[in-house]
mmCIF file of the N, C-alpha and C atoms, coordinates in Angstrom:
data_MODEL
# 
_entry.id   MODEL 
# 
loop_
_atom_site.group_PDB 
_atom_site.id 
_atom_site.type_symbol 
_atom_site.label_atom_id 
_atom_site.label_alt_id 
_atom_site.label_comp_id 
_atom_site.label_asym_id 
_atom_site.label_entity_id 
_atom_site.label_seq_id 
_atom_site.pdbx_PDB_ins_code 
_atom_site.Cartn_x 
_atom_site.Cartn_y 
_atom_site.Cartn_z 
_atom_site.occupancy 
_atom_site.B_iso_or_equiv 
_atom_site.pdbx_formal_charge 
_atom_site.auth_seq_id 
_atom_site.auth_comp_id 
_atom_site.auth_asym_id 
_atom_site.auth_atom_id 
_atom_site.pdbx_PDB_model_num 
ATOM 1   N N  . MET A 1 1  ? 12.266 -25.558 35.295 1.00 0.00 ? 1  MET A N  1 
ATOM 2   C CA . MET A 1 1  ? 12.187 -24.288 34.905 1.00 0.00 ? 1  MET A CA 1 
ATOM 3   C C  . MET A 1 1  ? 12.998 -24.548 33.388 1.00 0.00 ? 1  MET A C  1 
ATOM 4   N N  . LEU A 1 2  ? 13.852 -26.230 33.288 1.00 0.00 ? 2  LEU A N  1 
ATOM 5   C CA . LEU A 1 2  ? 14.388 -26.491 32.544 1.00 0.00 ? 2  LEU A CA 1 
ATOM 6   C C  . LEU A 1 2  ? 12.693 -27.191 31.354 1.00 0.00 ? 2  LEU A C  1 
ATOM 7   N N  . TYR A 1 3  ? 11.253 -27.625 31.755 1.00 0.00 ? 3  TYR A N  1 
ATOM 8   C CA . TYR A 1 3  ? 10.514 -27.132 31.498 1.00 0.00 ? 3  TYR A CA 1 
ATOM 9   C C  . TYR A 1 3  ? 9.409  -26.316 30.406 1.00 0.00 ? 3  TYR A C  1 
ATOM 10  N N  . TYR A 1 4  ? 9.739  -25.302 31.078 1.00 0.00 ? 4  TYR A N  1 
ATOM 11  C CA . TYR A 1 4  ? 9.382  -24.229 30.235 1.00 0.00 ? 4  TYR A CA 1 
ATOM 12  C C  . TYR A 1 4  ? 10.515 -23.848 29.536 1.00 0.00 ? 4  TYR A C  1 
ATOM 13  N N  . ALA A 1 5  ? 11.880 -23.388 29.005 1.00 0.00 ? 5  ALA A N  1 
ATOM 14  C CA . ALA A 1 5  ? 12.668 -24.100 27.933 1.00 0.00 ? 5  ALA A CA 1 
ATOM 15  C C  . ALA A 1 5  ? 12.156 -25.441 26.419 1.00 0.00 ? 5  ALA A C  1 
ATOM 16  N N  . VAL A 1 6  ? 12.061 -26.577 27.268 1.00 0.00 ? 6  VAL A N  1 
ATOM 17  C CA . VAL A 1 6  ? 11.262 -27.427 26.770 1.00 0.00 ? 6  VAL A CA 1 
ATOM 18  C C  . VAL A 1 6  ? 9.958  -27.067 25.627 1.00 0.00 ? 6  VAL A C  1 
ATOM 19  N N  . VAL A 1 7  ? 9.339  -26.803 26.765 1.00 0.00 ? 7  VAL A N  1 
ATOM 20  C CA . VAL A 1 7  ? 8.264  -25.827 26.269 1.00 0.00 ? 7  VAL A CA 1 
ATOM 21  C C  . VAL A 1 7  ? 8.133  -25.045 24.765 1.00 0.00 ? 7  VAL A C  1 
ATOM 22  N N  . PHE A 1 8  ? 8.979  -23.832 25.274 1.00 0.00 ? 8  PHE A N  1 
ATOM 23  C CA . PHE A 1 8  ? 9.420  -22.930 24.492 1.00 0.00 ? 8  PHE A CA 1 
ATOM 24  C C  . PHE A 1 8  ? 9.915  -23.167 22.748 1.00 0.00 ? 8  PHE A C  1 
ATOM 25  N N  . PHE A 1 9  ? 10.640 -24.127 23.301 1.00 0.00 ? 9  PHE A N  1 
ATOM 26  C CA . PHE A 1 9  ? 11.542 -25.130 21.806 1.00 0.00 ? 9  PHE A CA 1 
ATOM 27  C C  . PHE A 1 9  ? 10.311 -25.879 20.891 1.00 0.00 ? 9  PHE A C  1 
ATOM 28  N N  . ILE A 1 10 ? 9.561  -26.461 21.902 1.00 0.00 ? 10 ILE A N  1 
ATOM 29  C CA . ILE A 1 10 ? 8.306  -27.070 21.147 1.00 0.00 ? 10 ILE A CA 1 
ATOM 30  C C  . ILE A 1 10 ? 7.875  -26.119 20.256 1.00 0.00 ? 10 ILE A C  1 
ATOM 31  N N  . ILE A 1 11 ? 7.570  -25.015 21.271 1.00 0.00 ? 11 ILE A N  1 
ATOM 32  C CA . ILE A 1 11 ? 6.589  -23.686 20.159 1.00 0.00 ? 11 ILE A CA 1 
ATOM 33  C C  . ILE A 1 11 ? 7.456  -23.237 19.220 1.00 0.00 ? 11 ILE A C  1 
ATOM 34  N N  . ALA A 1 12 ? 8.800  -22.909 19.087 1.00 0.00 ? 12 ALA A N  1 
ATOM 35  C CA . ALA A 1 12 ? 9.486  -22.518 18.038 1.00 0.00 ? 12 ALA A CA 1 
ATOM 36  C C  . ALA A 1 12 ? 9.702  -23.397 17.224 1.00 0.00 ? 12 ALA A C  1 
ATOM 37  N N  . ILE A 1 13 ? 9.498  -24.825 17.690 1.00 0.00 ? 13 ILE A N  1 
ATOM 38  C CA . ILE A 1 13 ? 9.694  -25.653 15.882 1.00 0.00 ? 13 ILE A CA 1 
ATOM 39  C C  . ILE A 1 13 ? 8.078  -25.654 15.707 1.00 0.00 ? 13 ILE A C  1 
ATOM 40  N N  . ILE A 1 14 ? 7.512  -25.331 16.317 1.00 0.00 ? 14 ILE A N  1 
ATOM 41  C CA . ILE A 1 14 ? 5.588  -25.590 15.559 1.00 0.00 ? 14 ILE A CA 1 
ATOM 42  C C  . ILE A 1 14 ? 5.575  -24.403 14.970 1.00 0.00 ? 14 ILE A C  1 
ATOM 43  N N  . ALA A 1 15 ? 5.829  -23.479 15.297 1.00 0.00 ? 15 ALA A N  1 
ATOM 44  C CA . ALA A 1 15 ? 5.766  -21.859 14.622 1.00 0.00 ? 15 ALA A CA 1 
ATOM 45  C C  . ALA A 1 15 ? 7.070  -21.809 13.613 1.00 0.00 ? 15 ALA A C  1 
ATOM 46  N N  . ALA A 1 16 ? 8.056  -23.035 13.418 1.00 0.00 ? 16 ALA A N  1 
ATOM 47  C CA . ALA A 1 16 ? 8.649  -22.568 12.352 1.00 0.00 ? 16 ALA A CA 1 
ATOM 48  C C  . ALA A 1 16 ? 8.118  -23.426 11.269 1.00 0.00 ? 16 ALA A C  1 
ATOM 49  N N  . ILE A 1 17 ? 7.364  -24.307 11.391 1.00 0.00 ? 17 ILE A N  1 
ATOM 50  C CA . ILE A 1 17 ? 7.127  -25.242 10.575 1.00 0.00 ? 17 ILE A CA 1 
ATOM 51  C C  . ILE A 1 17 ? 5.520  -24.398 9.774  1.00 0.00 ? 17 ILE A C  1 
ATOM 52  N N  . PHE A 1 18 ? 5.194  -23.681 10.460 1.00 0.00 ? 18 PHE A N  1 
ATOM 53  C CA . PHE A 1 18 ? 3.944  -23.663 9.816  1.00 0.00 ? 18 PHE A CA 1 
ATOM 54  C C  . PHE A 1 18 ? 4.581  -21.825 9.123  1.00 0.00 ? 18 PHE A C  1 
ATOM 55  N N  . GLY A 1 19 ? 5.684  -21.561 9.310  1.00 0.00 ? 19 GLY A N  1 
ATOM 56  C CA . GLY A 1 19 ? 6.225  -20.309 8.812  1.00 0.00 ? 19 GLY A CA 1 
ATOM 57  C C  . GLY A 1 19 ? 6.056  -18.973 9.669  1.00 0.00 ? 19 GLY A C  1 
ATOM 58  N N  . PHE A 1 20 ? 5.641  -19.085 10.699 1.00 0.00 ? 20 PHE A N  1 
ATOM 59  C CA . PHE A 1 20 ? 5.915  -17.899 11.491 1.00 0.00 ? 20 PHE A CA 1 
ATOM 60  C C  . PHE A 1 20 ? 7.042  -17.370 12.419 1.00 0.00 ? 20 PHE A C  1 
ATOM 61  N N  . GLY A 1 21 ? 8.093  -16.559 11.107 1.00 0.00 ? 21 GLY A N  1 
ATOM 62  C CA . GLY A 1 21 ? 9.330  -16.485 10.984 1.00 0.00 ? 21 GLY A CA 1 
ATOM 63  C C  . GLY A 1 21 ? 9.618  -15.784 12.582 1.00 0.00 ? 21 GLY A C  1 
ATOM 64  N N  . GLY A 1 22 ? 8.554  -14.920 12.989 1.00 0.00 ? 22 GLY A N  1 
ATOM 65  C CA . GLY A 1 22 ? 8.552  -13.380 13.980 1.00 0.00 ? 22 GLY A CA 1 
ATOM 66  C C  . GLY A 1 22 ? 8.743  -14.420 15.448 1.00 0.00 ? 22 GLY A C  1 
ATOM 67  N N  . ILE A 1 23 ? 7.438  -14.748 15.156 1.00 0.00 ? 23 ILE A N  1 
ATOM 68  C CA . ILE A 1 23 ? 7.197  -15.822 16.670 1.00 0.00 ? 23 ILE A CA 1 
ATOM 69  C C  . ILE A 1 23 ? 8.140  -16.833 16.981 1.00 0.00 ? 23 ILE A C  1 
ATOM 70  N N  . ALA A 1 24 ? 8.631  -17.587 16.042 1.00 0.00 ? 24 ALA A N  1 
ATOM 71  C CA . ALA A 1 24 ? 9.293  -19.003 15.860 1.00 0.00 ? 24 ALA A CA 1 
ATOM 72  C C  . ALA A 1 24 ? 10.385 -18.609 16.653 1.00 0.00 ? 24 ALA A C  1 
ATOM 73  N N  . ALA A 1 25 ? 11.547 -17.242 16.622 1.00 0.00 ? 25 ALA A N  1 
ATOM 74  C CA . ALA A 1 25 ? 12.210 -16.715 17.017 1.00 0.00 ? 25 ALA A CA 1 
ATOM 75  C C  . ALA A 1 25 ? 12.372 -15.860 18.047 1.00 0.00 ? 25 ALA A C  1 
ATOM 76  N N  . GLY A 1 26 ? 10.721 -15.217 18.468 1.00 0.00 ? 26 GLY A N  1 
ATOM 77  C CA . GLY A 1 26 ? 10.796 -14.837 19.796 1.00 0.00 ? 26 GLY A CA 1 
ATOM 78  C C  . GLY A 1 26 ? 10.976 -16.388 20.798 1.00 0.00 ? 26 GLY A C  1 
ATOM 79  N N  . ALA A 1 27 ? 10.355 -17.593 20.391 1.00 0.00 ? 27 ALA A N  1 
ATOM 80  C CA . ALA A 1 27 ? 10.082 -18.637 21.711 1.00 0.00 ? 27 ALA A CA 1 
ATOM 81  C C  . ALA A 1 27 ? 11.655 -19.732 21.312 1.00 0.00 ? 27 ALA A C  1 
ATOM 82  N N  . ALA A 1 28 ? 11.824 -19.207 20.320 1.00 0.00 ? 28 ALA A N  1 
ATOM 83  C CA . ALA A 1 28 ? 13.429 -19.680 19.805 1.00 0.00 ? 28 ALA A CA 1 
ATOM 84  C C  . ALA A 1 28 ? 13.956 -19.060 21.134 1.00 0.00 ? 28 ALA A C  1 
ATOM 85  N N  . GLY A 1 29 ? 14.369 -17.553 21.367 1.00 0.00 ? 29 GLY A N  1 
ATOM 86  C CA . GLY A 1 29 ? 14.875 -16.676 22.035 1.00 0.00 ? 29 GLY A CA 1 
ATOM 87  C C  . GLY A 1 29 ? 14.988 -16.736 23.310 1.00 0.00 ? 29 GLY A C  1 
ATOM 88  N N  . ILE A 1 30 ? 13.499 -16.775 24.244 1.00 0.00 ? 30 ILE A N  1 
ATOM 89  C CA . ILE A 1 30 ? 12.913 -17.155 25.340 1.00 0.00 ? 30 ILE A CA 1 
ATOM 90  C C  . ILE A 1 30 ? 13.910 -18.583 25.535 1.00 0.00 ? 30 ILE A C  1 
ATOM 91  N N  . ALA A 1 31 ? 12.886 -19.565 25.145 1.00 0.00 ? 31 ALA A N  1 
ATOM 92  C CA . ALA A 1 31 ? 14.041 -21.067 25.300 1.00 0.00 ? 31 ALA A CA 1 
ATOM 93  C C  . ALA A 1 31 ? 15.463 -20.590 25.474 1.00 0.00 ? 31 ALA A C  1 
ATOM 94  N N  . LYS A 1 32 ? 15.755 -19.982 24.902 1.00 0.00 ? 32 LYS A N  1 
ATOM 95  C CA . LYS A 1 32 ? 17.169 -20.131 24.910 1.00 0.00 ? 32 LYS A CA 1 
ATOM 96  C C  . LYS A 1 32 ? 18.154 -19.718 26.295 1.00 0.00 ? 32 LYS A C  1 
ATOM 97  N N  . ILE A 1 33 ? 17.498 -18.652 26.647 1.00 0.00 ? 33 ILE A N  1 
ATOM 98  C CA . ILE A 1 33 ? 17.736 -18.115 28.070 1.00 0.00 ? 33 ILE A CA 1 
ATOM 99  C C  . ILE A 1 33 ? 16.872 -19.197 29.185 1.00 0.00 ? 33 ILE A C  1 
ATOM 100 N N  . LEU A 1 34 ? 16.301 -19.300 28.833 1.00 0.00 ? 34 LEU A N  1 
ATOM 101 C CA . LEU A 1 34 ? 15.203 -20.273 30.160 1.00 0.00 ? 34 LEU A CA 1 
ATOM 102 C C  . LEU A 1 34 ? 16.481 -21.162 30.064 1.00 0.00 ? 34 LEU A C  1 
ATOM 103 N N  . PHE A 1 35 ? 16.904 -22.117 29.048 1.00 0.00 ? 35 PHE A N  1 
ATOM 104 C CA . PHE A 1 35 ? 18.054 -22.620 29.416 1.00 0.00 ? 35 PHE A CA 1 
ATOM 105 C C  . PHE A 1 35 ? 18.865 -22.089 30.064 1.00 0.00 ? 35 PHE A C  1 
ATOM 106 N N  . PHE A 1 36 ? 19.416 -21.221 29.684 1.00 0.00 ? 36 PHE A N  1 
ATOM 107 C CA . PHE A 1 36 ? 21.155 -21.334 30.037 1.00 0.00 ? 36 PHE A CA 1 
ATOM 108 C C  . PHE A 1 36 ? 20.808 -20.540 31.681 1.00 0.00 ? 36 PHE A C  1 
ATOM 109 N N  . VAL A 1 37 ? 19.874 -19.658 31.704 1.00 0.00 ? 37 VAL A N  1 
ATOM 110 C CA . VAL A 1 37 ? 19.325 -19.772 33.498 1.00 0.00 ? 37 VAL A CA 1 
ATOM 111 C C  . VAL A 1 37 ? 18.780 -21.274 34.435 1.00 0.00 ? 37 VAL A C  1 
ATOM 112 N N  . PHE A 1 38 ? 18.384 -21.895 33.533 1.00 0.00 ? 38 PHE A N  1 
ATOM 113 C CA . PHE A 1 38 ? 18.409 -23.474 34.661 1.00 0.00 ? 38 PHE A CA 1 
ATOM 114 C C  . PHE A 1 38 ? 19.884 -23.733 34.066 1.00 0.00 ? 38 PHE A C  1 
ATOM 115 N N  . ALA A 1 39 ? 20.733 -23.866 33.589 1.00 0.00 ? 39 ALA A N  1 
ATOM 116 C CA . ALA A 1 39 ? 22.404 -24.296 33.996 1.00 0.00 ? 39 ALA A CA 1 
ATOM 117 C C  . ALA A 1 39 ? 22.902 -23.347 34.553 1.00 0.00 ? 39 ALA A C  1 
ATOM 118 N N  . VAL A 1 40 ? 23.239 -22.004 34.914 1.00 0.00 ? 40 VAL A N  1 
ATOM 119 C CA . VAL A 1 40 ? 23.906 -21.679 35.826 1.00 0.00 ? 40 VAL A CA 1 
ATOM 120 C C  . VAL A 1 40 ? 23.453 -22.051 37.090 1.00 0.00 ? 40 VAL A C  1 
ATOM 121 N N  . LEU A 1 41 ? 21.621 -22.296 37.199 1.00 0.00 ? 41 LEU A N  1 
ATOM 122 C CA . LEU A 1 41 ? 21.185 -22.472 38.672 1.00 0.00 ? 41 LEU A CA 1 
ATOM 123 C C  . LEU A 1 41 ? 21.847 -23.596 38.992 1.00 0.00 ? 41 LEU A C  1 
ATOM 124 N N  . PHE A 1 42 ? 21.823 -24.681 37.991 1.00 0.00 ? 42 PHE A N  1 
ATOM 125 C CA . PHE A 1 42 ? 21.931 -25.889 38.401 1.00 0.00 ? 42 PHE A CA 1 
ATOM 126 C C  . PHE A 1 42 ? 23.276 -25.952 38.489 1.00 0.00 ? 42 PHE A C  1 
ATOM 127 N N  . ILE A 1 43 ? 24.119 -25.331 38.062 1.00 0.00 ? 43 ILE A N  1 
ATOM 128 C CA . ILE A 1 43 ? 25.912 -25.536 38.697 1.00 0.00 ? 43 ILE A CA 1 
ATOM 129 C C  . ILE A 1 43 ? 26.277 -25.006 40.110 1.00 0.00 ? 43 ILE A C  1 
ATOM 130 N N  . ALA A 1 44 ? 25.081 -23.686 40.340 1.00 0.00 ? 44 ALA A N  1 
ATOM 131 C CA . ALA A 1 44 ? 24.885 -23.134 41.642 1.00 0.00 ? 44 ALA A CA 1 
ATOM 132 C C  . ALA A 1 44 ? 24.898 -24.153 42.271 1.00 0.00 ? 44 ALA A C  1 
ATOM 133 N N  . SER A 1 45 ? 23.823 -24.718 42.369 1.00 0.00 ? 45 SER A N  1 
ATOM 134 C CA . SER A 1 45 ? 23.476 -25.649 42.667 1.00 0.00 ? 45 SER A CA 1 
ATOM 135 C C  . SER A 1 45 ? 24.271 -26.758 43.387 1.00 0.00 ? 45 SER A C  1 
ATOM 136 N N  . LEU A 1 46 ? 24.895 -26.922 42.695 1.00 0.00 ? 46 LEU A N  1 
ATOM 137 C CA . LEU A 1 46 ? 26.095 -27.900 42.794 1.00 0.00 ? 46 LEU A CA 1 
ATOM 138 C C  . LEU A 1 46 ? 27.288 -27.587 43.444 1.00 0.00 ? 46 LEU A C  1 
ATOM 139 N N  . PHE A 1 47 ? 27.672 -26.927 42.912 1.00 0.00 ? 47 PHE A N  1 
ATOM 140 C CA . PHE A 1 47 ? 28.554 -25.516 43.925 1.00 0.00 ? 47 PHE A CA 1 
ATOM 141 C C  . PHE A 1 47 ? 28.484 -25.911 45.917 1.00 0.00 ? 47 PHE A C  1 
ATOM 142 N N  . PHE A 1 48 ? 27.167 -25.175 45.906 1.00 0.00 ? 48 PHE A N  1 
ATOM 143 C CA . PHE A 1 48 ? 27.030 -24.850 46.863 1.00 0.00 ? 48 PHE A CA 1 
ATOM 144 C C  . PHE A 1 48 ? 26.372 -25.916 47.659 1.00 0.00 ? 48 PHE A C  1 
ATOM 145 N N  . GLY A 1 49 ? 25.825 -27.177 47.227 1.00 0.00 ? 49 GLY A N  1 
ATOM 146 C CA . GLY A 1 49 ? 25.220 -27.892 47.784 1.00 0.00 ? 49 GLY A CA 1 
ATOM 147 C C  . GLY A 1 49 ? 26.608 -28.825 48.387 1.00 0.00 ? 49 GLY A C  1 
ATOM 148 N N  . ARG A 1 50 ? 27.534 -29.087 48.042 1.00 0.00 ? 50 ARG A N  1 
ATOM 149 C CA . ARG A 1 50 ? 28.985 -29.552 48.646 1.00 0.00 ? 50 ARG A CA 1 
ATOM 150 C C  . ARG A 1 50 ? 29.084 -28.925 49.558 1.00 0.00 ? 50 ARG A C  1 
ATOM 151 N N  . ARG A 1 51 ? 29.016 -28.144 49.843 1.00 0.00 ? 51 ARG A N  1 
ATOM 152 C CA . ARG A 1 51 ? 29.734 -27.534 50.976 1.00 0.00 ? 51 ARG A CA 1 
ATOM 153 C C  . ARG A 1 51 ? 29.465 -27.703 52.559 1.00 0.00 ? 51 ARG A C  1 
ATOM 154 N N  . ARG A 1 52 ? 27.563 -28.732 52.503 1.00 0.00 ? 52 ARG A N  1 
ATOM 155 C CA . ARG A 1 52 ? 26.756 -29.111 53.578 1.00 0.00 ? 52 ARG A CA 1 
ATOM 156 C C  . ARG A 1 52 ? 27.635 -30.134 53.940 1.00 0.00 ? 52 ARG A C  1 
# 
């Protein structure tokens, strides 16, 4: 999932360089959402992995 967040972040950077504002904003939004989902799942896996 972190891979997809990085991919969308790179797409956002490339789109911003070429001046596609709407596409860059959309890709950056998707990357931000995927990063936070990854972070929550990572913290949850650390928390529940310790119980074993």
